[in-house]
MIKOLMAR-119725 format. One record per residue (C-alpha): residue number from 1; x, y, z. Coordinates in steps of 0.2 Angstrom, whole numbers, plus 2048, in hexadecimal, padded with zeros to 3 digits. Layout:
# residues N
PT,NUM,X,Y,Z $
...
END
This chain:
# residues 682
PT,1,8B8,8E6,B8E $
PT,2,8B1,8D4,B8F $
PT,3,89F,8D6,B97 $
PT,4,89B,8C3,B97 $
PT,5,8A0,8C2,BA9 $
PT,6,892,8CE,BAD $
PT,7,885,8C5,BA3 $
PT,8,87E,8BB,BB2 $
PT,9,87D,8CB,BBD $
PT,10,874,8D4,BAF $
PT,11,868,8C5,BAD $
PT,12,864,8C5,BBF $
PT,13,862,8D7,BC1 $
PT,14,858,8D9,BB1 $
PT,15,84C,8CC,BB7 $
PT,16,849,8D6,BC7 $
PT,17,846,8E6,BBD $
PT,18,83A,8DC,BB2 $
PT,19,830,8D7,BC1 $
PT,20,82F,8E9,BC7 $
PT,21,829,8EE,BB5 $
PT,22,81B,8E1,BB6 $
PT,23,816,8E6,BC8 $
PT,24,816,8F8,BC4 $
PT,25,80C,8F6,BB4 $
PT,26,7FF,8EC,BBE $
PT,27,7FE,8FA,BCB $
PT,28,7FC,907,BBD $
PT,29,7EE,8FD,BB5 $
PT,30,7E4,8FC,BC5 $
PT,31,7E7,90F,BC9 $
PT,32,7EB,91A,BBB $
PT,33,7F0,928,BC7 $
PT,34,7FD,91E,BD0 $
PT,35,80C,929,BCE $
PT,36,817,91E,BD9 $
PT,37,814,90F,BCD $
PT,38,819,91B,BBE $
PT,39,829,920,BC8 $
PT,40,82D,90E,BCB $
PT,41,82A,909,BB9 $
PT,42,835,918,BB3 $
PT,43,843,913,BBF $
PT,44,843,900,BBA $
PT,45,843,904,BA7 $
PT,46,851,911,BAA $
PT,47,85C,906,BB3 $
PT,48,859,8F7,BA7 $
PT,49,85D,903,B99 $
PT,50,86E,908,BA1 $
PT,51,872,8F5,BA4 $
PT,52,86E,8F0,B93 $
PT,53,878,8FE,B8B $
PT,54,887,8F9,B96 $
PT,55,885,8E7,B8F $
PT,56,883,8ED,B7D $
PT,57,871,8E6,B7B $
PT,58,86B,8F4,B70 $
PT,59,85A,8ED,B6D $
PT,60,856,8ED,B80 $
PT,61,85D,8FE,B81 $
PT,62,853,906,B74 $
PT,63,842,8FE,B7A $
PT,64,845,903,B8C $
PT,65,84A,915,B86 $
PT,66,839,916,B7D $
PT,67,830,910,B8C $
PT,68,839,91D,B96 $
PT,69,832,92A,B8B $
PT,70,820,924,B8C $
PT,71,822,922,B9F $
PT,72,829,934,BA1 $
PT,73,81A,93A,B97 $
PT,74,80E,931,BA3 $
PT,75,817,938,BB1 $
PT,76,816,94A,BAB $
PT,77,803,947,BA7 $
PT,78,805,94A,B95 $
PT,79,800,938,B90 $
PT,80,7F0,931,B98 $
PT,81,7F1,91F,B9E $
PT,82,7E5,914,B93 $
PT,83,7E2,901,B91 $
PT,84,7EB,901,B80 $
PT,85,7FA,909,B88 $
PT,86,7FA,8FD,B97 $
PT,87,7F9,8EE,B8A $
PT,88,808,8F7,B80 $
PT,89,812,8F8,B90 $
PT,90,80F,8E5,B94 $
PT,91,814,8E1,B82 $
PT,92,824,8EA,B84 $
PT,93,827,8E1,B95 $
PT,94,824,8D0,B8D $
PT,95,830,8D4,B7F $
PT,96,83D,8D9,B8B $
PT,97,83A,8C9,B94 $
PT,98,83D,8C0,B84 $
PT,99,84D,8C9,B80 $
PT,100,854,8C6,B92 $
PT,101,850,8B4,B90 $
PT,102,85A,8B4,B80 $
PT,103,868,8BB,B8A $
PT,104,866,8AE,B97 $
PT,105,866,8A0,B8A $
PT,106,877,8A6,B83 $
PT,107,870,8A9,B71 $
PT,108,871,8B9,B67 $
PT,109,865,8C6,B6D $
PT,110,85A,8CB,B5E $
PT,111,854,8DC,B5B $
PT,112,844,8E3,B63 $
PT,113,835,8E2,B57 $
PT,114,834,8F3,B4E $
PT,115,821,8F4,B51 $
PT,116,823,8F6,B63 $
PT,117,82E,905,B61 $
PT,118,822,90C,B55 $
PT,119,813,90A,B61 $
PT,120,81D,912,B6F $
PT,121,822,921,B64 $
PT,122,810,923,B5E $
PT,123,80A,923,B71 $
PT,124,816,931,B74 $
PT,125,810,93B,B64 $
PT,126,7FE,939,B6B $
PT,127,803,942,B7B $
PT,128,808,952,B71 $
PT,129,7FD,961,B6F $
PT,130,7F6,963,B5D $
PT,131,803,96B,B52 $
PT,132,811,968,B5F $
PT,133,821,961,B57 $
PT,134,827,950,B5D $
PT,135,833,952,B6C $
PT,136,845,94F,B68 $
PT,137,84E,941,B72 $
PT,138,854,948,B82 $
PT,139,867,947,B83 $
PT,140,871,93E,B90 $
PT,141,874,948,BA0 $
PT,142,882,955,B9D $
PT,143,884,94F,B8B $
PT,144,87E,960,B84 $
PT,145,88A,96F,B85 $
PT,146,887,977,B96 $
PT,147,88A,988,B9D $
PT,148,89B,98D,BA3 $
PT,149,89F,991,BB5 $
PT,150,89F,9A3,BB0 $
PT,151,88E,9A3,BA8 $
PT,152,886,99A,BB7 $
PT,153,88E,9A7,BC3 $
PT,154,888,9B5,BB8 $
PT,155,876,9AF,BB9 $
PT,156,877,9AF,BCC $
PT,157,878,99C,BCE $
PT,158,882,993,BDB $
PT,159,88F,987,BD3 $
PT,160,894,976,BDC $
PT,161,8A0,969,BD9 $
PT,162,89A,957,BDE $
PT,163,8A7,949,BE1 $
PT,164,89D,939,BDF $
PT,165,8A4,927,BE3 $
PT,166,89B,917,BDE $
PT,167,89D,907,BE9 $
PT,168,8AB,8FC,BE5 $
PT,169,8A0,8ED,BE4 $
PT,170,894,8F6,BD7 $
PT,171,894,8EC,BC6 $
PT,172,88A,8F9,BBB $
PT,173,893,908,BC1 $
PT,174,88E,911,BB1 $
PT,175,87C,90F,BB5 $
PT,176,87E,916,BC6 $
PT,177,887,925,BC0 $
PT,178,87A,929,BB3 $
PT,179,86C,927,BC0 $
PT,180,875,933,BCB $
PT,181,876,940,BBD $
PT,182,864,93E,BBA $
PT,183,860,941,BCC $
PT,184,86B,951,BCB $
PT,185,862,957,BBC $
PT,186,852,959,BC6 $
PT,187,85A,966,BD2 $
PT,188,869,96D,BC8 $
PT,189,870,971,BB7 $
PT,190,87F,966,BB3 $
PT,191,88E,970,BAC $
PT,192,89B,962,BAA $
PT,193,8A0,951,BAF $
PT,194,8B1,949,BB1 $
PT,195,8B3,93D,BA9 $
PT,196,8A7,941,B9B $
PT,197,895,93B,B9A $
PT,198,899,92E,B8D $
PT,199,8A6,926,B98 $
PT,200,89B,927,BA7 $
PT,201,88D,91E,B9D $
PT,202,899,910,B98 $
PT,203,8A0,90E,BAA $
PT,204,8B1,913,BA4 $
PT,205,8B7,91B,BB4 $
PT,206,8BF,916,BC4 $
PT,207,8AF,916,BD0 $
PT,208,8B2,929,BD2 $
PT,209,8AC,938,BC8 $
PT,210,8A9,94B,BCA $
PT,211,89A,955,BC4 $
PT,212,899,968,BC3 $
PT,213,887,96F,BC5 $
PT,214,87E,980,BC6 $
PT,215,870,980,BD2 $
PT,216,866,98B,BDE $
PT,217,865,97C,BEA $
PT,218,870,97A,BF9 $
PT,219,87E,96C,BFB $
PT,220,873,960,C04 $
PT,221,865,960,BF7 $
PT,222,873,95C,BEA $
PT,223,87A,94F,BF5 $
PT,224,86A,947,BF9 $
PT,225,865,946,BE6 $
PT,226,875,93C,BE3 $
PT,227,874,931,BF2 $
PT,228,863,92B,BEE $
PT,229,86B,920,BE1 $
PT,230,870,90E,BE6 $
PT,231,882,90A,BE7 $
PT,232,888,91D,BE8 $
PT,233,894,91B,BF6 $
PT,234,897,92E,BF9 $
PT,235,894,93F,BF2 $
PT,236,89F,94E,BF8 $
PT,237,898,95F,BF3 $
PT,238,8A3,96F,BF2 $
PT,239,89C,980,BEE $
PT,240,8A6,98A,BE2 $
PT,241,8A6,99D,BE5 $
PT,242,8A9,9AA,BD7 $
PT,243,8B8,9B5,BDA $
PT,244,8C0,9C3,BCF $
PT,245,8D1,9BD,BD4 $
PT,246,8D9,9AD,BCE $
PT,247,8DC,9A0,BDA $
PT,248,8EE,9A0,BE2 $
PT,249,8FA,995,BDA $
PT,250,8FB,984,BE2 $
PT,251,8EC,987,BEE $
PT,252,8DB,981,BED $
PT,253,8D3,993,BEE $
PT,254,8C3,998,BE5 $
PT,255,8C0,995,BD3 $
PT,256,8C5,9A1,BC5 $
PT,257,8B8,9AB,BBC $
PT,258,8C3,9AB,BAC $
PT,259,8BA,9A4,B9C $
PT,260,8BA,992,B9A $
PT,261,8BC,988,B89 $
PT,262,8AD,97D,B86 $
PT,263,8B6,96D,B82 $
PT,264,8C5,96C,B8E $
PT,265,8BF,978,B9B $
PT,266,8CB,978,BAA $
PT,267,8C2,976,BBA $
PT,268,8C8,97B,BCC $
PT,269,8D3,96D,BD3 $
PT,270,8C7,963,BDE $
PT,271,8CB,95D,BEF $
PT,272,8CF,94B,BF2 $
PT,273,8C1,93F,BEF $
PT,274,8B8,93A,BFF $
PT,275,8B8,94C,C07 $
PT,276,8A8,94C,C11 $
PT,277,89B,959,C0D $
PT,278,894,965,C1A $
PT,279,88B,95B,C27 $
PT,280,878,95B,C25 $
PT,281,86D,962,C32 $
PT,282,866,954,C3E $
PT,283,855,954,C36 $
PT,284,85C,953,C24 $
PT,285,867,945,C2A $
PT,286,858,93B,C31 $
PT,287,850,93E,C20 $
PT,288,85F,937,C17 $
PT,289,85E,927,C22 $
PT,290,84B,925,C1F $
PT,291,84E,925,C0C $
PT,292,85A,917,C0E $
PT,293,86A,921,C09 $
PT,294,87A,921,C12 $
PT,295,881,930,C1C $
PT,296,892,934,C22 $
PT,297,897,929,C31 $
PT,298,889,91D,C2E $
PT,299,88C,90A,C2F $
PT,300,88F,903,C1E $
PT,301,880,8FA,C17 $
PT,302,880,8E7,C17 $
PT,303,888,8DF,C07 $
PT,304,881,8D0,BFE $
PT,305,889,8C4,BF2 $
PT,306,880,8BB,BE4 $
PT,307,883,8A9,BE4 $
PT,308,87F,89C,BD7 $
PT,309,872,890,BDD $
PT,310,87D,881,BD8 $
PT,311,889,887,BE5 $
PT,312,87B,887,BF2 $
PT,313,876,875,BEC $
PT,314,888,86F,BEF $
PT,315,889,877,C00 $
PT,316,878,86E,C04 $
PT,317,87F,85E,BFE $
PT,318,88F,860,C09 $
PT,319,884,864,C18 $
PT,320,87A,854,C15 $
PT,321,88A,84A,C16 $
PT,322,88E,853,C26 $
PT,323,87C,84F,C2D $
PT,324,87F,83C,C29 $
PT,325,890,83C,C31 $
PT,326,889,845,C40 $
PT,327,87C,837,C43 $
PT,328,889,82A,C40 $
PT,329,895,832,C4D $
PT,330,887,833,C59 $
PT,331,883,821,C58 $
PT,332,896,81D,C5B $
PT,333,896,829,C6A $
PT,334,887,820,C72 $
PT,335,890,810,C72 $
PT,336,8A0,818,C79 $
PT,337,8A4,81C,C8B $
PT,338,8B0,82A,C87 $
PT,339,8AA,83A,C8F $
PT,340,8B6,845,C84 $
PT,341,8AF,83D,C74 $
PT,342,89D,840,C7A $
PT,343,8A1,853,C7E $
PT,344,8A9,855,C6D $
PT,345,89B,84D,C64 $
PT,346,88E,858,C6D $
PT,347,898,868,C67 $
PT,348,899,860,C55 $
PT,349,886,85D,C54 $
PT,350,883,86F,C5A $
PT,351,88F,876,C4C $
PT,352,887,86B,C3F $
PT,353,876,86F,C43 $
PT,354,87A,882,C43 $
PT,355,883,880,C32 $
PT,356,874,876,C2B $
PT,357,868,884,C31 $
PT,358,873,892,C29 $
PT,359,874,889,C18 $
PT,360,862,886,C18 $
PT,361,85E,898,C1C $
PT,362,869,89D,C0D $
PT,363,85F,892,C01 $
PT,364,84F,899,C08 $
PT,365,846,8A7,BFE $
PT,366,835,8AF,C01 $
PT,367,826,8A7,BF7 $
PT,368,824,8B8,BEE $
PT,369,833,8B2,BE4 $
PT,370,825,8A9,BDA $
PT,371,815,8B1,BE0 $
PT,372,81A,8C1,BD7 $
PT,373,81A,8B9,BC6 $
PT,374,807,8B5,BC8 $
PT,375,7FE,8C6,BC8 $
PT,376,803,8C9,BB6 $
PT,377,7FE,8B8,BB0 $
PT,378,7ED,8B9,BB9 $
PT,379,7EA,8CA,BB2 $
PT,380,7ED,8C4,BA0 $
PT,381,7E3,8B3,BA2 $
PT,382,7D4,8BD,BAA $
PT,383,7D4,8C8,B9B $
PT,384,7D5,8BA,B8E $
PT,385,7C6,8B2,B97 $
PT,386,7BC,8C1,B98 $
PT,387,7BC,8C1,BAC $
PT,388,7BF,8CD,BB9 $
PT,389,7CB,8C7,BC7 $
PT,390,7D3,8CE,BD6 $
PT,391,7E3,8C5,BDC $
PT,392,7E8,8C6,BEE $
PT,393,7F8,8BF,BF4 $
PT,394,7FC,8BC,C07 $
PT,395,80B,8B5,C10 $
PT,396,817,8BA,C02 $
PT,397,825,8BB,C10 $
PT,398,824,8A9,C14 $
PT,399,834,8A0,C0F $
PT,400,837,890,C07 $
PT,401,846,887,BFE $
PT,402,84A,88F,BEE $
PT,403,84A,87F,BE4 $
PT,404,83A,879,BEB $
PT,405,832,88A,BE6 $
PT,406,837,888,BD4 $
PT,407,830,876,BD5 $
PT,408,81F,87C,BDB $
PT,409,81E,88A,BCF $
PT,410,816,87F,BC1 $
PT,411,808,878,BCC $
PT,412,803,889,BD2 $
PT,413,802,88F,BC0 $
PT,414,7F6,880,BBD $
PT,415,7EB,884,BCC $
PT,416,7EA,896,BC8 $
PT,417,7E5,893,BB6 $
PT,418,7D8,886,BBC $
PT,419,7D1,893,BC8 $
PT,420,7CF,8A0,BBB $
PT,421,7C8,894,BAE $
PT,422,7BD,888,BB8 $
PT,423,7BA,891,BC8 $
PT,424,7B7,8A3,BC6 $
PT,425,7A7,8A8,BBC $
PT,426,7A5,8B5,BAF $
PT,427,79F,8C6,BB5 $
PT,428,78E,8C4,BAF $
PT,429,78C,8B3,BB7 $
PT,430,793,8BA,BC8 $
PT,431,787,8C8,BC8 $
PT,432,778,8BC,BC5 $
PT,433,77D,8B3,BD4 $
PT,434,77F,8C3,BDF $
PT,435,792,8C2,BDF $
PT,436,79D,8D1,BDB $
PT,437,7A2,8D1,BC8 $
PT,438,7B4,8CF,BCD $
PT,439,7B9,8BE,BD3 $
PT,440,7C5,8BD,BE2 $
PT,441,7D4,8B2,BE0 $
PT,442,7DF,8B0,BF0 $
PT,443,7F1,8A9,BF0 $
PT,444,7F7,8A6,C02 $
PT,445,806,89F,C0A $
PT,446,809,89A,C1C $
PT,447,815,890,C27 $
PT,448,811,881,C31 $
PT,449,820,879,C3B $
PT,450,82C,872,C2D $
PT,451,81F,874,C1F $
PT,452,819,882,C14 $
PT,453,807,883,C10 $
PT,454,801,88C,C00 $
PT,455,7EE,88E,BFD $
PT,456,7E5,894,BED $
PT,457,7D3,899,BF0 $
PT,458,7C6,8A0,BE5 $
PT,459,7B4,8A6,BE8 $
PT,460,7AE,89E,BD8 $
PT,461,7A1,890,BD3 $
PT,462,7AA,882,BDC $
PT,463,7AB,870,BD7 $
PT,464,79B,86A,BCF $
PT,465,79A,858,BD4 $
PT,466,78C,854,BC9 $
PT,467,795,85B,BBA $
PT,468,7A4,850,BBF $
PT,469,799,841,BC1 $
PT,470,792,843,BAF $
PT,471,7A3,845,BA8 $
PT,472,7A9,836,BB1 $
PT,473,79B,82C,BAB $
PT,474,79D,832,B99 $
PT,475,7B0,82D,B99 $
PT,476,7AC,81C,BA0 $
PT,477,7B4,81F,BB1 $
PT,478,7A4,81B,BBB $
PT,479,797,80E,BBA $
PT,480,785,813,BBC $
PT,481,785,80A,BCE $
PT,482,795,814,BD3 $
PT,483,78D,824,BCC $
PT,484,77E,823,BD7 $
PT,485,789,823,BE6 $
PT,486,794,832,BDF $
PT,487,798,840,BEC $
PT,488,7A3,84F,BEF $
PT,489,7B2,845,BF4 $
PT,490,7B1,83B,BE4 $
PT,491,7B0,84B,BDA $
PT,492,7C0,850,BE1 $
PT,493,7C8,83F,BDE $
PT,494,7C3,83F,BCC $
PT,495,7C9,851,BC7 $
PT,496,7DA,84B,BCD $
PT,497,7DB,83C,BC1 $
PT,498,7E6,83D,BB1 $
PT,499,7DD,842,BA2 $
PT,500,7CD,847,BAB $
PT,501,7C4,858,BA6 $
PT,502,7B3,85F,BA7 $
PT,503,7B6,86C,B99 $
PT,504,7AA,86B,B8B $
PT,505,7B7,871,B7E $
PT,506,7CA,871,B7D $
PT,507,7D1,883,B7F $
PT,508,7E3,889,B82 $
PT,509,7DF,888,B95 $
PT,510,7D5,878,B97 $
PT,511,7CC,869,B90 $
PT,512,7DB,85D,B8D $
PT,513,7DB,855,B9E $
PT,514,7EC,85C,BA3 $
PT,515,7EC,866,BB3 $
PT,516,7E8,861,BC4 $
PT,517,7EF,84F,BC2 $
PT,518,800,858,BBD $
PT,519,7FE,863,BCD $
PT,520,7FB,853,BD8 $
PT,521,809,849,BD1 $
PT,522,816,858,BD1 $
PT,523,812,85D,BE3 $
PT,524,813,84B,BEA $
PT,525,823,848,BE0 $
PT,526,82C,853,BED $
PT,527,823,84D,BFC $
PT,528,815,85A,BFC $
PT,529,802,857,BFD $
PT,530,7F3,85E,BF5 $
PT,531,7E2,860,BFC $
PT,532,7D2,868,BF4 $
PT,533,7C3,870,BFC $
PT,534,7B4,875,BF2 $
PT,535,7A2,87C,BF5 $
PT,536,797,87E,BE6 $
PT,537,793,890,BE3 $
PT,538,7A0,896,BF0 $
PT,539,7B1,891,BE9 $
PT,540,7BF,885,BEA $
PT,541,7CF,884,BF4 $
PT,542,7DF,87B,BF0 $
PT,543,7EB,878,BFE $
PT,544,7FD,873,BFB $
PT,545,808,86D,C09 $
PT,546,81A,86E,C05 $
PT,547,82A,869,C0E $
PT,548,836,877,C12 $
PT,549,844,86F,C08 $
PT,550,848,861,BFC $
PT,551,859,85D,C03 $
PT,552,858,858,C15 $
PT,553,847,852,C1C $
PT,554,840,84A,C2B $
PT,555,83C,838,C29 $
PT,556,836,828,C32 $
PT,557,842,81A,C31 $
PT,558,838,80A,C30 $
PT,559,83D,7F7,C2F $
PT,560,835,7EB,C23 $
PT,561,83C,7DA,C24 $
PT,562,84F,7DC,C23 $
PT,563,84E,7ED,C1B $
PT,564,84E,7FF,C22 $
PT,565,844,80C,C18 $
PT,566,841,81F,C1B $
PT,567,830,826,C1A $
PT,568,82E,839,C19 $
PT,569,825,840,C28 $
PT,570,81B,84B,C1C $
PT,571,812,83C,C15 $
PT,572,80D,834,C25 $
PT,573,800,839,C31 $
PT,574,803,82D,C40 $
PT,575,809,81B,C45 $
PT,576,7FD,80F,C4D $
PT,577,801,7FE,C55 $
PT,578,7F5,7EF,C51 $
PT,579,7F4,7DD,C54 $
PT,580,7F0,7CF,C47 $
PT,581,7DE,7CE,C4E $
PT,582,7DC,7E1,C48 $
PT,583,7DF,7DD,C36 $
PT,584,7CF,7D9,C2C $
PT,585,7CB,7D7,C1A $
PT,586,7BD,7E1,C10 $
PT,587,7BB,7DF,BFE $
PT,588,7CB,7D6,BFC $
PT,589,7D4,7E4,C05 $
PT,590,7DD,7E3,C16 $
PT,591,7D6,7F0,C21 $
PT,592,7D8,7F6,C33 $
PT,593,7CC,802,C3E $
PT,594,7D4,813,C42 $
PT,595,7C8,81C,C4E $
PT,596,7B9,814,C46 $
PT,597,7BF,817,C35 $
PT,598,7C4,80A,C28 $
PT,599,7D6,80B,C23 $
PT,600,7DC,801,C14 $
PT,601,7ED,7F8,C18 $
PT,602,7FB,7F4,C0D $
PT,603,809,7E8,C12 $
PT,604,819,7F2,C0E $
PT,605,823,7E2,C0E $
PT,606,818,7DA,C01 $
PT,607,817,7EB,BF7 $
PT,608,82A,7ED,BF6 $
PT,609,82E,7DA,BF5 $
PT,610,839,7DC,C04 $
PT,611,843,7CC,C0A $
PT,612,83C,7C6,C1A $
PT,613,82D,7D3,C19 $
PT,614,820,7C7,C11 $
PT,615,81E,7BA,C1F $
PT,616,810,7B8,C2C $
PT,617,80B,7C6,C37 $
PT,618,815,7C9,C47 $
PT,619,80D,7CA,C58 $
PT,620,80B,7DD,C55 $
PT,621,80E,7E8,C46 $
PT,622,80E,7FB,C43 $
PT,623,803,804,C36 $
PT,624,80A,814,C2F $
PT,625,7FB,81F,C2A $
PT,626,800,827,C1A $
PT,627,7F6,835,C11 $
PT,628,7F6,83C,BFF $
PT,629,7EA,848,BF7 $
PT,630,7DC,83C,BF4 $
PT,631,7E0,82C,BFE $
PT,632,7E5,827,C10 $
PT,633,7EC,815,C12 $
PT,634,7F6,80C,C20 $
PT,635,807,805,C1C $
PT,636,80B,7F5,C26 $
PT,637,81D,7F5,C2D $
PT,638,826,7EA,C39 $
PT,639,82E,7F8,C44 $
PT,640,82F,80B,C45 $
PT,641,842,80E,C49 $
PT,642,840,821,C4C $
PT,643,840,832,C44 $
PT,644,84F,83B,C3E $
PT,645,856,847,C31 $
PT,646,85C,83F,C21 $
PT,647,865,847,C12 $
PT,648,85D,842,C02 $
PT,649,868,83B,BF4 $
PT,650,85F,839,BE3 $
PT,651,85E,829,BDA $
PT,652,869,82A,BCA $
PT,653,86C,821,BBA $
PT,654,860,812,BB7 $
PT,655,857,814,BC8 $
PT,656,851,826,BC5 $
PT,657,83F,826,BC4 $
PT,658,83C,815,BCC $
PT,659,82A,815,BD3 $
PT,660,828,815,BE6 $
PT,661,839,81C,BEA $
PT,662,83E,82E,BEC $
PT,663,851,82C,BEF $
PT,664,85D,825,BFB $
PT,665,865,82A,C0B $
PT,666,875,824,C15 $
PT,667,871,81E,C26 $
PT,668,87C,821,C35 $
PT,669,885,810,C34 $
PT,670,889,813,C22 $
PT,671,87B,808,C1B $
PT,672,86F,80E,C0D $
PT,673,85D,810,C0F $
PT,674,850,814,C02 $
PT,675,844,822,C04 $
PT,676,832,81D,C00 $
PT,677,828,828,BF4 $
PT,678,817,825,BFC $
PT,679,80B,82D,BEF $
PT,680,812,823,BE1 $
PT,681,813,813,BEC $
PT,682,801,813,BF1 $
END
């Protein structure tokens, strides 16, 4: 069977299980007695093992199998949780991540390093009592010869036949079958499976299989054990009663007590699949629903479909075209006196708006899509730096465009590394200042209208303006006169400059002057903003303001000379009308007064060399107040036409990356308007 068609599904699900492994190990490191974390780790490694075995990735299968053995020893309390053991689990998780990355890259997956397997086995050996022989590998469920029905009955055990059905949409049905058998082993002794275990593990069955077990438990307990497994659609349970007389020919009667051959034992003819088991008691039925399982007669669970992000991008592009045509038809409708046309356009606008909202919501994912990557990174960096850090994450449920989240991931990494390296002090330094030894690092997300706010805040040493001033002097960025007037705002401005660093020596984390300027450039490149607040000795906060999406945005349409431009609303604070007498010159820079504050003004027509936009001032002119992380300026335009939604089209070919422009959009009348990239323009 060609498994290449399942590769993408394997990669997607494997990455989810890797995340669970990282989260569970972090929890176990904080609390060595967290059994729920151990159970979560065991489930994730077991499922990953089954998936890898199905795909034929033997190295991943072997490593996860050995991890299972270690986790099982922890679960049984025969192996203590120690710091070296936690480090070993993290090393295994990193190696699994490398292997899955190789699969995603399409290259041949190398074998797992033998030293990891050896270290895991040594960990298992250390959990044994002195003189105890090493445990033999546990066989797969039902793989060892089980009792016959006769033997089970003779020992007074009840015998049951379970008819299980896997959902038709299940891709890794072999994994689900093995998980169901594992659950059954906890409450019953497996006598036989049909088809055999090897075929079940390989997924070589038609979504249905039978299991014969001996157990002292009742039918509902057996059914509950199976239905706890995801994608098990149904489980019928039939009690097989012992009888001295053979079953009547052609009838379903009780099972015979005649001897059964071990290899080809003939089991009683099962009833048709899907036969419901005995109805559970009301309280047991409620318990099943609480555990997230299905019960007879319950409504089917919601189904989901994995869609490649390229298709979502294509859908968004098409919706962008619809939005453009909607605006154009609206303009035509205003100039027309046809009532039928206006009514139809009103309905069309409603449908397009709803379609736009639906496509946008499909692209939206919670910010924990990237937040969950950071606890492990913070833990590792803190250990490397010899610091103690507590990471708190808030607002993980806030949703944002998936593409935008991937774009902002790199800036967040830089900010977290900066907080760990420069912000939070060493335990000894914190104790000397009367602070707790462990620094507090907070990563928070919130929603404000059509923007997402992400804040990274630490309770560390804050920005030392004097240290920044001395570094700026040493590097020649400041004169002695300028240095004498240096303040907190200047310190913030300088740490955002390319190549600027206050580190005394170059390390793997800092000293090369690459970091905060990258964050500022990256965030502003997709219409976001960065602000910094800091108080010496109390900590620093970085505020990122991001648009909800990069595909369709709100923009101010402005006229400069004979051209129309789009200015993203996210970059503008307000628009103010002025007259020629309000414009003054200070230090060769045109300025206006905005609420008693001096605001530098740039003539957009001269800046863009727009035809007709460089002449004398009209009777009145409009100043757009634009703001970036470290600067606020006024942009002089001839007219503000209005605010509207626009679909962004990227500049391609030779125009890609041209300074001052972030793309183009199509206006309602079919004309093209350039979208201004304010941060790079000013």
